[in-house]
C-alpha positions in Angstrom: -10.5 28.1 14.8 -7.9 30.8 14.3 -7.4 32.9 11.2 -4.5 31.0 10.0 -6.0 27.6 10.3 -6.1 25.7 7.2 -8.9 23.4 6.2 -8.0 21.0 3.5 -10.2 21.2 0.4 -12.3 18.2 -0.2 -11.5 16.5 -3.5 -15.0 15.4 -4.6 -13.9 13.8 -7.8 -11.5 11.6 -6.0 -14.1 10.7 -3.3 -16.5 9.7 -6.1 -13.9 7.7 -7.8 -13.0 5.8 -4.7 -16.6 4.8 -4.1 -17.2 3.9 -7.8 -14.0 1.9 -7.8 -15.3 0.0 -4.7 -18.7 -0.6 -6.4 -16.9 -1.9 -9.7 -14.6 -4.2 -7.7 -17.3 -5.6 -5.5 -19.4 -6.4 -8.6 -22.3 -3.9 -7.8 -21.5 -2.6 -11.3 -20.9 -5.5 -13.7 -18.5 -5.7 -16.6 -20.0 -3.9 -19.6 -22.5 -1.9 -17.5 -23.2 1.6 -18.5 -22.3 4.4 -15.9 -24.6 7.3 -16.5 -23.2 10.7 -15.3 -26.5 12.4 -14.5 -27.7 9.4 -12.6 -24.4 9.3 -10.7 -24.5 13.1 -10.1 -27.8 12.7 -8.5 -26.8 9.8 -6.4 -23.7 11.7 -5.0 -25.6 15.1 -4.9 -23.1 16.9 -7.0 -22.8 18.4 -10.4 -21.7 16.4 -13.4 -18.2 18.1 -13.3 -16.7 16.0 -10.5 -18.5 12.8 -11.7 -16.7 13.3 -15.1 -13.3 13.8 -13.4 -14.0 10.6 -11.3 -14.6 8.7 -14.7 -11.3 10.0 -16.1 -9.5 8.7 -13.0 -11.2 5.3 -13.2 -10.3 5.2 -16.9 -6.6 5.8 -16.2 -6.9 3.0 -13.7 -8.3 0.7 -16.4 -11.6 0.1 -14.7 -13.9 2.0 -17.2 -13.7 2.8 -20.8 -15.1 5.6 -22.8 -17.1 4.8 -26.1 -17.1 6.9 -29.2 -20.8 7.5 -28.5 -19.9 9.3 -25.3 -21.0 6.6 -23.0 -19.0 5.2 -20.3 -18.9 1.5 -19.4 -17.3 -0.6 -16.8 -14.4 -2.3 -18.6 -14.8 -5.9 -19.7 -11.5 -7.6 -19.4 -10.7 -10.0 -22.2 -8.3 -13.0 -22.1 -5.4 -10.8 -23.4 -5.9 -8.3 -20.6 -5.8 -11.0 -18.0 -2.7 -12.4 -19.5 -0.9 -8.9 -19.6 -1.9 -8.1 -16.0 -0.7 -11.5 -14.8 2.7 -11.2 -16.7 3.0 -7.6 -15.2 2.3 -9.0 -11.7 5.1 -11.6 -12.1 7.7 -9.0 -13.0 6.7 -6.8 -10.2 5.9 -9.1 -7.4 9.0 -11.4 -8.0 11.1 -8.3 -7.4 9.0 -7.2 -4.5 9.3 -10.7 -2.8 13.0 -10.6 -3.5 13.4 -7.3 -1.7 10.9 -8.1 1.0 12.9 -11.3 1.9 15.8 -9.0 2.8 13.9 -7.0 5.2 11.5 -9.7 6.5 10.8 -9.9 10.3 9.0 -12.2 12.6 6.2 -9.6 12.8 5.7 -9.9 9.0 5.4 -13.7 9.3 2.8 -13.4 11.9 0.8 -10.9 9.7 0.8 -13.2 6.8 -0.2 -16.2 8.9 -3.1 -14.3 10.2 -4.1 -13.3 6.7 -4.0 -16.8 5.5 -6.2 -18.0 8.3 -8.6 -15.2 7.5 -8.7 -16.3 3.9 -9.5 -20.0 4.8 -12.6 -18.5 6.9 -13.7 -16.0 4.3 -17.5 -16.3 3.9 -17.6 -14.9 0.3 -15.5 -14.8 -2.9 -15.4 -11.0 -2.6 -13.9 -11.1 0.9 -11.5 -13.7 -0.2 -10.4 -11.6 -3.1 -9.9 -8.6 -0.8 -7.8 -10.6 1.6 -5.8 -12.2 -1.3 -4.9 -8.8 -2.7 -4.2 -7.3 0.6 -1.6 -10.0 1.3 0.1 -9.4 -2.0 0.1 -5.7 -1.3 1.6 -6.2 2.2 4.4 -8.2 0.7 5.0 -5.4 -1.9 5.0 -2.7 0.8 7.6 -4.8 2.7 9.9 -4.5 -0.4 10.7 -0.9 0.8 10.7 0.2 -2.9 8.1 3.0 -3.2 8.3 3.2 -6.9 7.9 -0.5 -7.3 4.8 -0.4 -5.1 3.4 2.5 -7.4 3.9 0.5 -10.5 2.1 -2.4 -8.9 -0.8 -0.3 -7.9 -1.5 0.6 -11.3 -2.5 -2.9 -12.3 -3.7 -3.8 -8.8 -7.3 -2.5 -9.3 -7.8 -4.3 -12.7 -6.7 -7.6 -11.2 -8.9 -7.2 -8.1 -11.8 -6.5 -10.3 -11.1 -9.5 -12.5 -10.5 -11.8 -9.5 -13.8 -10.8 -7.9 -15.7 -11.4 -11.0 -14.0 -14.7 -11.6 -15.0 -15.9 -8.2 -18.6 -14.9 -8.9 -18.7 -16.9 -12.2 -16.9 -20.0 -10.6 -18.9 -20.3 -7.4 -19.1 -24.1 -7.7 -15.4 -24.2 -8.0 -14.6 -21.6 -5.4 -13.6 -24.0 -2.6 -11.0 -25.6 -4.9 -9.7 -22.2 -6.1 -9.4 -20.9 -2.6 -7.5 -24.0 -1.5 -5.1 -23.6 -4.4 -4.6 -19.9 -3.6 -4.1 -20.6 0.0 -1.6 -23.4 -0.6 0.3 -21.0 -2.8 0.4 -18.2 -0.2 1.9 -20.7 2.3 4.5 -21.7 -0.2 5.4 -18.1 -0.7 5.6 -17.4 3.0 8.3 -20.0 3.6 11.2 -18.4 1.7 10.1 -15.0 2.9 10.2 -16.3 6.5 13.6 -17.9 6.0 14.9 -14.6 4.3 15.8 -16.3 1.0 15.5 -13.5 -1.5 16.1 -15.5 -4.8 13.9 -18.5 -3.7 11.2 -16.0 -2.6 11.2 -14.3 -6.1 10.9 -17.8 -7.9 8.1 -19.0 -5.7 6.1 -15.8 -6.0 6.6 -15.9 -9.8 5.5 -19.5 -10.0 2.5 -18.9 -7.8 1.3 -16.1 -10.0 2.1 -18.1 -13.1 0.2 -21.1 -11.9 -2.9 -18.9 -11.1 -3.2 -17.9 -14.7 -4.8 -21.3 -15.5 -7.9 -20.1 -13.5 -8.3 -17.0 -15.7 -7.0 -18.1 -19.2 -7.4 -22.0 -19.3 -5.9 -22.3 -22.8 -2.6 -20.9 -22.0 -1.1 -23.4 -19.8 -1.7 -26.9 -18.1 -4.1 -26.9 -15.1 -2.2 -26.7 -11.7 -2.0 -30.1 -10.1 -4.8 -29.5 -7.5 -7.2 -28.1 -10.2 -7.1 -30.7 -12.9 -10.0 -32.6 -11.8 -12.3 -29.5 -11.4 -11.6 -27.2 -14.2 -14.6 -26.7 -16.5 -12.5 -25.2 -19.4 -14.7 -22.3 -19.6 -13.4 -18.8 -20.1 -14.3 -16.8 -17.0 -14.6 -13.3 -18.5 -17.3 -13.5 -21.2 -18.5 -10.6 -23.2 -21.8 -9.4 -22.0 
């Protein structure tokens, strides 16, 4: 290594935040669960300072919340939170689909088709959720609008956390929920592959709007494929 070689400085706080985010989204840490800084510092072999910085990053992402007592807990998403996240997704992803359709290629179609096949074969709800979100992210990236993607990323982690938790609560309905989602993804792909911007935007908005029934059952009528299996229970109960 020469004198002028530059070694990037590790950002411990961000590395810790990435791992904790993974643990929260996967359900390792449950909604409402306390996150003790001393224990986390010991786990990562660091002082409490980078752990605290990581908590601040996660709080900004909407994954944890600070209490007046000084404790930090994994955020519990209420029905209002889910509704707002879905409404934000409708606005952002409809625009993303519109722009993506203009730039869409045969390679993009093949990527989505492969993703849908993987979704159908996913062994767990967590894996399905990851594939689901990854597909939506791919479409957003295809929009070519970096600022739009940045705005979407702000709600992405909250929604992924909620989606994974919902799958864990609704295990008996998981096959039906998965079929509903996959059908919606196939419907979204059609106007994208045909490069129909306005239709792509409308279908994407409708797909996300329909999905809200799985999270907040009182808001709208159940999607046609789900009426027979909905339990009517709220998926995000307070712990």
